[in-house]
BALUM-765660 format. One line per field, with one value per residue: residue in one letter; z, y, x negated of N, C-alpha, C in turn. Coordinates in steps of 0.05 Angstrom, whole numbers, plus 5000, padded with zeros to 4 digits. Example, Ala and Ser with C-alpha at 12.3 -4.5 7.8 and 13.67 -1.06 7.14 Angstrom:
BEGIN
code	a s .
n.pz	5156 5142 .
n.py	4886 4955 .
n.px	4736 4743 .
ca.pz	5156 5143 .
ca.py	4910 4979 .
ca.px	4754 4727 .
c.pz	5156 5157 .
c.py	4934 5001 .
c.px	4736 4742 .
END
This chain:
BEGIN
code	x x x x x x x x x x x x x x x x x x x x x x x x x x x x x x x x x x x x x x x x x x x x x x x x x x x x x x x x x x x x x x x x x x x x x x x x x x x x x x x x x x x x x x x x x x x x x x x x x x x x x x x x x x x x x x x x x x x x x x x x x x x x x x x x x x x x x x x x x x x x x x x x x x x x x x x x x x x x x x x x x x x x x x x x x x x x x x x x x x x x x x x x x x x x x x x x x x x x x x x x x x x x x x x x x x x x x x x x x x x x x x x x x x x x x x x x x x x x x x x x x x x x x x x x x x x x x x x x x x x x x x x x x .
n.pz	5399 5418 5382 5412 5449 5418 5400 5454 5468 5436 5437 5489 5493 5455 5491 5533 5505 5494 5540 5564 5523 5529 5492 5451 5394 5346 5355 5389 5357 5315 5336 5352 5305 5276 5319 5303 5280 5237 5202 5169 5140 5101 5094 5063 5014 5004 4980 4939 4902 4888 4944 4981 5031 5100 5116 5078 5094 5147 5131 5100 5137 5166 5135 5137 5184 5194 5156 5182 5227 5207 5176 5218 5250 5212 5207 5268 5272 5225 5253 5300 5277 5249 5291 5324 5375 5426 5434 5377 5351 5359 5349 5292 5278 5291 5251 5221 5207 5220 5166 5125 5138 5123 5073 5042 5053 5021 4971 4972 4963 4918 4873 4884 4864 4804 4796 4793 4753 4722 4711 4694 4650 4625 4618 4581 4531 4561 4562 4524 4492 4530 4512 4474 4481 4498 4463 4429 4445 4495 4567 4628 4661 4637 4592 4618 4634 4597 4582 4630 4613 4558 4561 4584 4645 4698 4707 4686 4713 4757 4740 4737 4792 4804 4772 4792 4857 4851 4823 4861 4899 4911 4901 4843 4837 4884 4880 4847 4869 4923 4877 4861 4898 4921 4888 4877 4836 4803 4756 4744 4783 4777 4723 4754 4783 4755 4718 4756 4777 4731 4716 4769 4752 4707 4664 4584 4577 4532 4516 4563 4566 4526 4527 4570 4554 4515 4565 4582 4550 4539 4585 4582 4538 4559 4608 4579 4555 4594 4615 4572 4570 4615 4614 4571 4594 4633 4598 4575 4625 4619 4565 4580 4629 4612 4558 4531 4557 4557 4499 4494 4524 4482 4442 4471 4488 4447 4440 4487 4483 4455 4474 4518 4503 4480 4519 4535 4509 .
n.py	8253 8219 8184 8154 8136 8096 8051 8019 8017 7997 7935 7927 7933 7882 7846 7845 7830 7780 7760 7773 7725 7667 7617 7601 7654 7646 7607 7627 7673 7646 7618 7675 7687 7649 7660 7717 7759 7774 7729 7697 7736 7751 7693 7680 7716 7702 7652 7654 7668 7623 7610 7574 7547 7530 7547 7586 7633 7629 7650 7696 7733 7741 7757 7807 7824 7827 7865 7909 7909 7918 7977 8002 7998 8022 8074 8097 8093 8144 8181 8190 8200 8247 8275 8274 8282 8235 8229 8244 8206 8159 8161 8171 8128 8090 8108 8089 8045 8026 8037 8010 7963 7974 7968 7926 7898 7913 7908 7851 7854 7881 7848 7802 7833 7839 7781 7771 7802 7780 7722 7746 7759 7712 7685 7695 7659 7618 7607 7592 7553 7508 7503 7497 7434 7411 7419 7393 7342 7320 7311 7350 7338 7316 7349 7393 7364 7362 7418 7429 7406 7416 7477 7534 7577 7613 7599 7556 7523 7524 7494 7441 7429 7415 7375 7343 7336 7311 7266 7242 7231 7268 7310 7331 7376 7400 7407 7444 7490 7498 7519 7565 7591 7604 7636 7702 7732 7748 7740 7687 7669 7672 7639 7587 7570 7571 7534 7491 7485 7476 7421 7402 7397 7376 7407 7439 7460 7489 7531 7564 7566 7596 7652 7671 7662 7710 7749 7758 7760 7816 7846 7848 7881 7926 7939 7944 7993 8022 8028 8048 8093 8113 8118 8163 8204 8207 8214 8267 8301 8301 8347 8383 8400 8408 8413 8445 8495 8510 8520 8563 8597 8596 8624 8676 8699 8730 8775 8788 8805 8844 8881 8892 8922 8959 8992 9001 9037 .
n.px	5431 5363 5325 5295 5327 5362 5351 5329 5393 5421 5397 5408 5472 5473 5452 5489 5538 5520 5526 5579 5606 5624 5603 5567 5547 5563 5602 5634 5657 5683 5722 5751 5769 5799 5841 5865 5902 5929 5928 5959 5982 5929 5911 5952 5941 5890 5904 5930 5893 5864 5835 5843 5826 5824 5773 5754 5788 5754 5709 5718 5741 5690 5653 5679 5673 5617 5597 5634 5602 5547 5549 5569 5523 5478 5497 5488 5432 5436 5455 5423 5375 5388 5396 5449 5502 5510 5568 5595 5558 5576 5633 5624 5604 5649 5675 5651 5647 5702 5717 5683 5710 5760 5757 5741 5782 5820 5789 5798 5858 5857 5844 5879 5929 5905 5903 5962 5977 5944 5971 6022 6015 5996 6040 6080 6070 6056 6104 6139 6097 6116 6172 6177 6150 6191 6228 6220 6218 6205 6202 6213 6164 6123 6120 6098 6050 6025 6017 5986 5938 5919 5921 5883 5880 5907 5954 5963 5933 5963 6006 5986 5977 6026 6043 6003 6028 6072 6059 6043 6081 6114 6187 6204 6221 6221 6164 6154 6195 6151 6113 6131 6141 6086 6068 6069 6111 6162 6171 6159 6185 6239 6244 6219 6268 6311 6285 6292 6348 6366 6345 6362 6420 6419 6429 6419 6356 6324 6354 6351 6299 6284 6298 6284 6230 6232 6250 6204 6169 6190 6179 6126 6116 6134 6101 6045 6063 6077 6019 5995 6026 6005 5953 5947 5956 5918 5873 5877 5854 5804 5803 5841 5812 5758 5741 5775 5777 5719 5723 5754 5722 5680 5707 5716 5664 5637 5669 5669 5607 5602 5633 5609 5558 5585 5594 5547 5525 .
ca.pz	5409 5414 5373 5420 5462 5407 5401 5478 5471 5418 5457 5515 5474 5443 5516 5544 5483 5503 5579 5566 5505 5539 5481 5425 5388 5322 5360 5389 5332 5296 5355 5352 5282 5285 5325 5285 5279 5213 5191 5154 5111 5090 5074 5030 4995 4982 4970 4910 4881 4898 4962 5002 5039 5115 5115 5069 5108 5163 5118 5091 5164 5171 5127 5145 5211 5187 5136 5190 5243 5189 5168 5245 5261 5192 5219 5285 5259 5212 5276 5314 5260 5252 5328 5334 5405 5439 5429 5345 5341 5363 5332 5258 5278 5298 5222 5184 5216 5196 5128 5109 5142 5103 5044 5046 5051 4999 4955 4970 4949 4880 4871 4885 4833 4783 4791 4786 4732 4696 4714 4682 4623 4612 4638 4553 4519 4568 4570 4498 4486 4550 4502 4447 4481 4509 4441 4416 4462 4522 4595 4634 4679 4612 4579 4641 4640 4572 4578 4649 4596 4535 4563 4610 4651 4720 4706 4678 4743 4782 4728 4742 4818 4806 4758 4821 4875 4834 4823 4897 4912 4922 4887 4815 4838 4914 4880 4828 4889 4921 4851 4864 4937 4925 4867 4879 4814 4798 4734 4743 4812 4762 4711 4764 4790 4727 4717 4787 4770 4699 4730 4785 4736 4669 4635 4576 4589 4508 4514 4580 4564 4502 4539 4587 4541 4514 4572 4587 4523 4536 4608 4570 4526 4577 4622 4556 4548 4609 4617 4549 4578 4643 4590 4561 4614 4648 4574 4584 4643 4596 4552 4593 4640 4608 4527 4530 4575 4535 4472 4498 4518 4454 4428 4481 4485 4426 4447 4511 4487 4437 4493 4531 4478 4469 4546 4551 4487 .
ca.py	8234 8220 8168 8132 8111 8080 8016 8011 8014 7964 7915 7933 7922 7860 7828 7848 7809 7747 7754 7760 7707 7638 7597 7618 7678 7636 7586 7652 7692 7626 7612 7692 7688 7636 7672 7728 7769 7772 7697 7690 7755 7741 7666 7682 7731 7690 7627 7662 7681 7603 7603 7565 7523 7546 7556 7614 7649 7643 7666 7731 7750 7742 7783 7835 7844 7836 7894 7932 7921 7931 8003 8014 8005 8041 8095 8097 8103 8155 8199 8186 8211 8281 8288 8280 8279 8211 8217 8254 8186 8136 8170 8163 8097 8074 8111 8074 8009 8016 8046 7976 7930 7971 7970 7894 7887 7937 7896 7839 7864 7893 7813 7787 7841 7832 7755 7766 7809 7752 7702 7753 7762 7689 7678 7689 7644 7588 7586 7579 7534 7488 7514 7480 7418 7402 7419 7375 7313 7305 7312 7374 7339 7309 7373 7413 7361 7372 7446 7437 7392 7426 7498 7540 7597 7614 7584 7521 7506 7517 7471 7423 7419 7410 7344 7319 7331 7290 7236 7234 7226 7293 7312 7348 7406 7410 7415 7470 7514 7507 7533 7590 7621 7604 7654 7725 7744 7758 7728 7668 7652 7666 7623 7566 7577 7569 7499 7478 7488 7460 7395 7380 7394 7352 7425 7439 7480 7504 7556 7573 7583 7611 7671 7666 7677 7738 7776 7755 7790 7846 7855 7857 7904 7946 7949 7952 8015 8042 8033 8072 8125 8122 8126 8178 8231 8208 8223 8302 8312 8326 8362 8413 8413 8407 8428 8468 8520 8509 8529 8591 8618 8602 8651 8702 8711 8755 8789 8801 8814 8873 8896 8905 8932 8988 9001 9010 9056 .
ca.px	5420 5351 5318 5285 5351 5376 5337 5351 5421 5429 5388 5429 5489 5472 5453 5521 5559 5510 5530 5606 5622 5622 5588 5554 5562 5579 5620 5653 5668 5694 5745 5763 5769 5816 5859 5868 5933 5932 5913 5975 5974 5905 5914 5962 5927 5865 5912 5937 5863 5856 5813 5863 5819 5816 5739 5762 5791 5738 5678 5730 5734 5667 5647 5690 5659 5587 5595 5635 5580 5527 5554 5557 5494 5476 5508 5482 5416 5425 5468 5400 5356 5391 5403 5468 5508 5521 5604 5592 5542 5605 5661 5616 5595 5673 5689 5637 5666 5736 5718 5681 5734 5794 5749 5738 5822 5833 5781 5813 5888 5864 5839 5903 5938 5895 5909 5984 5979 5942 5992 6039 5996 6000 6077 6102 6057 6064 6127 6131 6095 6143 6197 6166 6150 6218 6253 6200 6237 6193 6217 6198 6134 6111 6119 6078 6029 6017 6005 5955 5913 5913 5913 5875 5888 5919 5977 5960 5923 5987 6023 5960 5980 6053 6041 5990 6040 6099 6048 6039 6107 6143 6202 6197 6246 6208 6139 6166 6196 6120 6094 6145 6128 6057 6066 6081 6118 6192 6187 6157 6208 6266 6235 6226 6297 6326 6286 6300 6376 6375 6338 6375 6445 6427 6438 6399 6331 6319 6370 6341 6275 6275 6310 6253 6214 6246 6250 6171 6155 6209 6167 6093 6119 6141 6068 6027 6076 6069 5991 5985 6025 5979 5921 5948 5954 5887 5855 5887 5850 5774 5814 5847 5788 5727 5736 5787 5753 5684 5734 5764 5691 5658 5718 5715 5643 5619 5683 5651 5575 5609 5645 5591 5550 5606 5594 5525 5520 .
c.pz	5397 5397 5392 5447 5438 5403 5424 5486 5458 5429 5473 5516 5473 5465 5528 5532 5491 5530 5578 5542 5519 5520 5464 5410 5366 5335 5372 5370 5320 5313 5360 5330 5267 5295 5326 5285 5251 5188 5168 5133 5091 5068 5054 5011 4987 4969 4946 4890 4880 4920 4981 5026 5072 5122 5104 5081 5138 5149 5106 5117 5170 5173 5123 5167 5211 5165 5157 5215 5229 5184 5198 5259 5241 5208 5247 5284 5253 5235 5298 5297 5258 5277 5337 5362 5411 5421 5393 5339 5341 5351 5310 5255 5274 5268 5210 5184 5193 5177 5112 5120 5121 5074 5027 5041 5026 4962 4949 4947 4920 4868 4860 4862 4815 4770 4785 4766 4711 4696 4695 4659 4601 4601 4599 4538 4529 4568 4539 4484 4498 4532 4488 4451 4487 4485 4426 4427 4490 4550 4610 4650 4659 4604 4602 4649 4614 4575 4600 4635 4579 4550 4581 4614 4677 4730 4707 4696 4767 4765 4738 4776 4823 4788 4779 4835 4867 4829 4837 4908 4919 4899 4870 4827 4869 4912 4865 4849 4907 4908 4863 4891 4934 4895 4864 4856 4811 4770 4731 4771 4791 4738 4729 4778 4774 4720 4740 4771 4753 4707 4744 4767 4707 4649 4615 4580 4563 4509 4537 4584 4549 4510 4559 4585 4520 4526 4589 4578 4527 4569 4599 4568 4545 4597 4603 4542 4571 4621 4591 4556 4606 4627 4578 4570 4630 4619 4575 4595 4633 4592 4562 4612 4634 4579 4534 4539 4560 4512 4472 4512 4499 4437 4443 4486 4467 4427 4471 4508 4463 4459 4511 4525 4481 4501 4557 4528 4495 .
c.py	8222 8183 8144 8110 8095 8048 8007 7999 7993 7938 7906 7921 7887 7835 7823 7830 7785 7736 7748 7728 7676 7617 7611 7631 7666 7625 7616 7663 7673 7623 7648 7701 7678 7633 7699 7741 7766 7749 7693 7707 7749 7714 7663 7699 7714 7653 7631 7666 7642 7593 7596 7547 7541 7562 7588 7629 7662 7657 7693 7747 7761 7764 7807 7842 7852 7862 7912 7936 7933 7968 8009 8018 8027 8071 8114 8106 8122 8173 8200 8200 8238 8292 8285 8273 8254 8205 8223 8223 8166 8137 8174 8148 8070 8080 8089 8050 8002 8023 8021 7961 7937 7967 7937 7886 7893 7921 7863 7835 7872 7862 7802 7805 7835 7798 7757 7784 7796 7740 7718 7755 7732 7683 7673 7665 7618 7575 7577 7563 7502 7489 7486 7455 7404 7404 7394 7335 7306 7317 7329 7371 7329 7336 7392 7402 7368 7399 7450 7430 7405 7471 7520 7569 7592 7593 7556 7504 7503 7496 7445 7400 7407 7383 7332 7314 7310 7264 7221 7230 7250 7294 7337 7372 7419 7425 7439 7500 7519 7529 7568 7610 7612 7636 7682 7739 7734 7739 7699 7649 7652 7637 7589 7562 7565 7535 7480 7475 7470 7426 7386 7381 7377 7387 7428 7464 7500 7526 7580 7585 7597 7652 7687 7678 7698 7755 7778 7767 7818 7860 7864 7869 7939 7953 7954 7980 8041 8040 8051 8099 8136 8126 8158 8210 8239 8221 8256 8309 8325 8346 8383 8419 8428 8425 8451 8496 8522 8527 8556 8606 8610 8624 8671 8714 8734 8770 8813 8811 8841 8894 8908 8920 8967 9003 9012 9029 9085 .
c.px	5392 5347 5306 5308 5356 5373 5347 5383 5429 5430 5398 5465 5490 5473 5484 5541 5548 5526 5562 5618 5609 5605 5569 5553 5576 5605 5645 5663 5687 5725 5762 5775 5798 5850 5867 5892 5945 5925 5935 5977 5957 5901 5940 5956 5904 5873 5917 5909 5857 5837 5838 5851 5823 5793 5735 5756 5771 5710 5687 5722 5707 5656 5654 5675 5625 5585 5611 5604 5552 5527 5550 5538 5475 5483 5495 5455 5413 5441 5437 5374 5357 5403 5433 5478 5516 5554 5606 5581 5565 5619 5648 5617 5626 5679 5680 5650 5688 5729 5718 5695 5751 5788 5751 5766 5827 5813 5791 5844 5889 5860 5864 5926 5929 5900 5936 5994 5971 5955 6017 6036 6006 6026 6084 6085 6062 6086 6142 6122 6106 6159 6201 6167 6165 6240 6242 6209 6219 6198 6194 6171 6122 6105 6096 6050 6010 6004 5977 5931 5902 5907 5899 5878 5895 5944 5986 5947 5949 6004 6013 5978 6012 6057 6022 6002 6058 6087 6042 6065 6119 6163 6203 6209 6226 6180 6143 6168 6168 6110 6101 6137 6107 6052 6078 6088 6151 6200 6182 6181 6229 6268 6236 6252 6314 6321 6288 6330 6388 6364 6355 6416 6443 6427 6410 6378 6326 6326 6350 6315 6263 6286 6292 6236 6213 6236 6218 6165 6165 6181 6143 6098 6119 6112 6054 6037 6063 6029 5980 5996 6004 5949 5919 5943 5928 5864 5856 5864 5824 5783 5823 5824 5767 5732 5751 5778 5728 5692 5738 5729 5672 5677 5717 5688 5628 5636 5671 5627 5590 5622 5612 5565 5555 5602 5568 5517 5535 .
END
């Protein structure tokens, strides 16, 4: 592709898009984003990291589209600079745009994964505090409100949302169920279910919470052990592929040098 054809082609494409769009580009982009097929999936992941506003979804999709367009434009310029064919330049631009689009989506998934791990890490300490507050004679709602005020972290914020919903007139067990649905964690879901059942049936909560706290500690210990095992394997990579070959070379080099001297003599 000749470099002189790139700029006219881009301007022609922009003009064609302006003619096709019935409204302004910004309005048209917002309308198309609102009809996105992956709206529910992305909105659920955004809500897990605290971005539950509809405008957050539009900002995320706009960021995806802008990055994809920028990477596609840069790839076209590079293709023109190195003299690629039009078909090759187009394929390269599509690949770069798709790569940028997928990379931003994977970045969101990584943030959600870190958020879930953070909540699971906070859970044992929070549930022990909750159990102690109930043992002191406080009601489940009052104990949850106390933790939301005194503790810090994502789980404490979720507790504060439950308290706000109950104060606004929503039933306690329904607010808890909403919290369990919002957090994609098996430990939290089991804790919420036990709390709802005990609250509806009037069963004692202290023993149930202590059992959940013990299970949470065991799950946390298992995660730490699994992470340690992965770290041990990753630490073996430089030892096997870098340090060990160098050590072997240092050990064999004098012998090889002597053999070369003998062969030369």
